[in-house]
N, C-alpha and C positions, 0 to 999 in steps of 0.2 A: 708516345708520352701523352703527343694529345686524342683525347676524348671526342667532347663534343663541341662543332665547328658552326660557326653563325653567319652568314655573309651577306653583299647585298650587291649583286650584277649592277654593271655601271650602264651598260649596251644588251639591250637583249630583245628577239623578236618572236614572236609566236606564232607558231606553225598551223592552220588551217583546219588541221588536223592532229589535233592534243588530246591530251593526259588532265587538263585542271577542271576542277571541277566549279562550278560558276554559280554562285547565287544569283538569280536578278535581283535587279534595281530599286528603290522605291522614286515615285512620282507623286507630286498633286495634282487636284482634281483638272487642274489646267496643264498638264503633259511635263510639267518643269520636273525638273528632277531636283535629288532632295541627296547633296552629299556623298552623290555614286562615284564610283569609282571608273575612271575614264582608262578603258580597255585598247591597247592594240592588237586585233589577232587578223594574222595573214594581211596585215597592215591597212586593216580596215577597224572604227573607232566604235567601240559599243560601248555602252553604260552597263554597269552593276555593281552590287553591294560586294562583294569580296570574287576572290579568283584564290584557291588553293588543290594543291595537292597531300595525301600523307601517305607515304609509306616509306620505302625505304630512304627517300629525302622528305623533309616536310618543308614544303613550298606555299611561301602565303604570298599574295601580290595587294600592296597596299596604296592608299589614296597619299598620293603626296599633298605635304599641308599649302602647295608653293602655286600648283599649279590644277592639283587630281589627277594627273599624270600614273600611271602605274609605278610602283615603286617593285622588285623584286627581289624579294629576302626568301634564300636559302637556311635550315640549319638539318644536322645529321653529325651520327657518331662515325668517325672515322676509322674504326676498329672494325664496323660490322659491315664494313664492304670487303674486307680479309677473311671473317669471320662469323659466325652464328650468334656471336655477342662482344660487349666491349671488356671483357676479363685481361685481355693477353695487351701490351704494352707495343707499340708501334714504331721501328727504327723508322731511322731517315728514309730509304729506299720504299719500305710499307707505306710511309705518308705519302710517294709519289703515287704511288698504286692505289691508294685511294682516292687520290684526290683525280687521277684519268677516270674510274670509275664513277666519281661525280657526274663530271663532263661527259661521260658515253649516256649517265642518268638521262641527264635533263636533255639529251636532246632525246632520250627516247619517250620522256615527257611532253616533246615537243615543244620547246625551250633551243633555244640558238644562243648561246651566249660564251664568252672568255672566261672561266672559273679564273683561272688563274689573274687575273689584272681587277678581281670583286676585291668590294672593301671588307676586311674580316671586322662585324659587330662582339663577336662573341667566341671568346677559346679558353677552351678547358683543358688544361694541363694537368699529367696524372703521374705519380709514382706509384705500384704497389709490393706492398711488405711484410714479406711470408714470416711470420712472426713463430715464439715457440709456446708462447700460451694463449688463450683465448683471450678473445676482444673487452670482455668485463676485467682482466687485469690492468690492462693500458687504461684504463675510461676516467680511473682519477689523475692523474697526469693532464689528460686533455681540459680535465675539466676545471682545474687549478690553472689552467693559461688564461691568459688576458692580454687580449693583441691591441694592437695600437690603432683606438680610433675604427672599433668593429664591433659590432653588437657577438653578443655569443647565445645561441641554442641549443640546448641539449635535444636529440630527439629519441634517446635509449640505447642505439646504437651508431647514435648518428650525430656528431657535434658541426655545428655550423658558424661560423667569425664572418660577420658580411660589415659593411657599407653600400651605398651606391654606385662603387667601381667596380670594387672586387670582394671575394665571397674565398672561403678557405674550408673545403668542406673534409673530415676524419668520419672515416668509416669502415662500418665492416664491413666487407664487399662481399662474403659467401652467402653474407645471412642475406643481407642487401637483392641477391640476385635469386634467394630460395623464397622471398618472400614475393617475386615480381615474379618468377614461372610457377614455382609454384609445385600441383603435380609434374608438370613438365621437365622438371629440372635436369634431369637425367637427360635430357636432348644436346643440353648446354652444356655440363660439367661433370667429371668423368668419376669414378669413386673417390679416387685420389682428391681430388681437387676440394670434392665436398665432404672432405675431413683437413683440409688444410685452411688457419688461421692466417686470413690474409687482411691488411689493414691499407684501407687508399691513401693516401694523402691526395687530393686535388686543388688548384689554385686557377682559379677562375678569375679570367680577366672579362667583364661584364660591359664593357659599354671602348665602342671605336676608341673614344681618346684616352681611355685603360689599356690597352692593347696597344697604340704606338709609343705612349710610354713608356710600356717595361718592356716592348718590344724593339724600339727604337724605329719600326715601319708599320705598314696597314693595309698592305696587301698580300696576298696568299702566294703570287708569285715570288715573295723573300722569302717563303718556304721552303721552296724545294734549293735556297741554295745553301754552303757551308757555314756562309756566315748569317745568316736568317738564322737556321735553326741550332747551330753556335748560340744565337741571341735569345732563343725562345728555351733551350735550356739551363743558360744563365741566368734567365731571370724567374726559374721554378726553383733551383739551389738557393740564391738566394735570399726566396721570400721565405722558403722554407727554416734557412740559417735565421734569418733576422726576427721574423715571428714565433716560431715553436722551437725549434732549438740554437736557441740565444746563448743559454745556461753552460759551462764545463758540462763535458764530461764529467761523473761520479766517481770516485776512485775508491770504491768500495769493492774488496770480494764478498765475503759471507759473515755477516751479525750476531754472533748467539747471543750477547749478555750486555748492559748499558756500557760500560767502557769501549768495550769496541767500537760500540755506534758513535760514540764522542769520540772516540780516535778517528773516526771515519768522518763526523764532519768536522771535525778541526782541519784535517790534511787537507778535504772539499775546500774550506775558505782558506786557507795557508798558500793554497794552489791558483784559487779564481781571484785575490787579491792581492795590494799590493804587501810589502814587507810587511810597513810599520802599522796600516789600520788592518790586516786581517783579523786580527782578536776584536779590536772594536766593533766590526762587524758582525762576527760571530755573536757578539752579546747582543750588541742590535736586532738581529734575526730572533735571538729567546727571544728579547724582551716582546717583539713582536707580535709575536707568534703567540706569546702569553694573553696579547690587551685583544688578539683575535679571539682566542677562549669566552671573553666575558660582553667583549660591543659591535656591534656592527662599524664598518666602514663608515655610511653615512655618516652615523651617532658620535663616532670617534672626528671625524670631521668638521661635523658642528662646533663639539667639544674645542679644537683647537683654535677656530675660527674668532668662537666667541669671551677666547684665553687672549687673544692676539687683539681682539677689538676691531676685525675686521668685518664689513658686512660681505654678504655670502655671496652675491651678485657683483663685486668685484672685480677686476680683473684680476686684483695679485690674489684675492681668492681662488680664485679660479688654476691660477700658477699654484697653490699651496694644494689645491684637493688633489691636483693631478701630480705632484710629487708625491703627494704620500701615496694614491694610487698604485705608482708605480713599483713603492718599495713594496706595499699591503701585497700586491700578485707577488712576487719577485721572491716574498717572505713564506706565504706560502704556499707559494711551485715546491722550493728548496727545500722544506718541509715535510711535502708529498715526497718526493726521492728519497727519501730514509726510513719511509713506512716498510714496514715489514712485511713481505707476500705469505711464506710459508717456508722451513725448513732457510731460513734467517735469508731468502733470496730479498731483494728490496723494493722501491719501484722504480729505484737509483738504476739497479740493474735492468730494467725494462727500458727506461729511457737511453741509456746506455746501448743497451741493444739497436734502439728504432732511429740512435741516430749514426751510429755505424752505419747500417744499412740503407738508413737514406741517401748517405754520403757516399756510399758506392755505388762510381759508374756502368756498374757493371749487372745488366738484365735490368 
């Protein structure tokens, strides 16, 4: 499940014969150093601008704001320690094997440290879903998503939803590899893989605080316990459920005529709402869809606030905007699910497919 792992070594030593690249530091005319990194090599201090190593591991030694002493950060893709690419997901045992490989690689570079006591500063967890159609058929579903407190960016074959602590990235994995490896793609994917449709869902914890909050721990050693690895899996699936697959599965088969579409939509609202209010929610949904065809969310909220006589900067205005935003997005997403694709197949079928395969813990 893990792809990118970034961590900070707590205690480390650099051997006299190392493979780091060291950039000389800057000094003024009096020989005084200018914000240089204090690096200890074979227990002897030296001043430099920076030190790094980029190969299977990306190692960066940065200056501590506290005293200028070096902090060592290591970043890598775990799957690349058991394969030549990061397509396949690792299981618990393979994750352990990759971490052992990182420990050996650091020793080879000339850095002595205990990887397992290191502090995780970034963790990308993913699942690949092999789907029945090409990525563009699923794109409208991702386009309609609006996640809580995250900005959305559309890069064609990639959707990124981000804030300062976390990111969710959904993209066409095979297309991403074709772009990355270009003419050498045959070295990394076999003919069957090249023809497959694979959508990757990544949950990225990009700060130490978000790692600790999401998993309940912050050190690598806990990834090697069943409880710790289980917390990683639970955090991933909970995030997918809450942010992407929060709508109920769409109970439809094939839609050929408007009456059947109406039946499917009414059934959907009846199944996901309380008995007393499902028809009212259906009416509200269609009323909001009609409004969305004529006015933007921003203009609509401005009119509502004007009618209410509320200043747009008031706390009450922010609550109203948030409430409208949620209803606006949910209605748009629900409307998308009933759009026909081909031969009576709807976006709802594709949403159901993604949801079913996401929460299957096999593979």
